[in-house]
C-alpha positions as CSV (number, residue, x, y, z in Angstrom):
1,M,34.5,15.3,-2.5
2,L,36.8,18.2,-1.6
3,E,39.6,19.3,-3.8
4,D,42.3,18.0,-1.4
5,E,40.7,14.6,-1.3
6,I,40.6,14.4,-5.1
7,I,44.2,15.3,-5.4
8,S,45.2,12.9,-2.6
9,K,43.3,10.0,-4.3
10,L,44.8,10.8,-7.7
11,K,48.4,10.8,-6.3
12,Q,47.7,7.6,-4.3
13,N,46.2,5.7,-7.2
14,M,48.3,7.1,-10.1
15,G,51.6,7.7,-8.5
16,A,54.2,10.4,-8.8
17,Q,55.4,9.2,-12.2
18,C,51.9,10.1,-13.6
19,V,50.8,13.1,-11.5
20,L,53.6,15.5,-12.0
21,E,52.0,18.7,-10.5
22,T,48.8,19.8,-8.9
23,S,47.2,23.1,-7.8
24,V,43.8,24.5,-6.7
25,S,43.1,28.0,-8.0
26,R,39.6,28.2,-6.3
27,A,36.8,25.9,-5.2
28,R,36.0,23.2,-7.8
29,R,39.0,24.2,-10.0
30,I,41.8,21.7,-9.8
31,F,44.8,21.7,-12.2
32,V,46.7,18.5,-12.7
33,R,49.8,18.2,-14.9
34,V,50.1,14.6,-16.1
35,S,52.6,12.5,-17.9
36,K,51.3,11.8,-21.4
37,K,52.0,8.1,-21.0
38,C,49.5,8.1,-18.1
39,L,46.7,10.3,-19.6
40,K,44.4,7.5,-20.7
41,D,44.6,5.7,-17.3
42,L,44.1,8.9,-15.4
43,L,41.0,9.8,-17.4
44,L,39.6,6.3,-16.9
45,F,40.3,6.6,-13.2
46,L,38.5,10.0,-13.0
47,K,35.5,8.6,-15.0
48,N,35.3,5.7,-12.5
49,E,35.3,8.2,-9.7
50,G,32.2,9.9,-11.1
51,F,33.8,12.6,-13.3
52,E,31.9,11.9,-16.4
53,H,31.6,15.3,-18.1
54,L,34.3,16.7,-20.5
55,S,33.3,20.1,-21.8
56,A,36.3,20.9,-24.0
57,I,39.9,20.1,-25.0
58,T,42.1,23.1,-25.7
59,G,45.4,22.8,-27.5
60,L,48.1,25.4,-26.9
61,E,51.5,25.8,-28.5
62,M,54.0,26.4,-25.8
63,N,57.7,26.9,-26.7
64,G,57.6,24.4,-29.6
65,T,55.4,21.8,-27.8
66,I,51.7,21.3,-27.7
67,E,49.9,21.4,-24.3
68,L,46.4,20.0,-24.1
69,L,43.9,21.3,-21.5
70,Y,41.0,19.1,-20.6
71,H,38.1,21.0,-19.2
């Protein structure tokens, strides 16, 4: 599945209230900013779409908040 197809499917199934921002930095590298209330549902959706490998979770402190990056 191409990056644009994945993003389109995410937006269609999760909605704008969950998928806040997306970008593609290069092939096979999609960044998705997600509402924290939707994170569990989004991860379940991706798993059901065949994305079954999570290599790491990185926590970053950003201006007094914590940002989690799922790789």
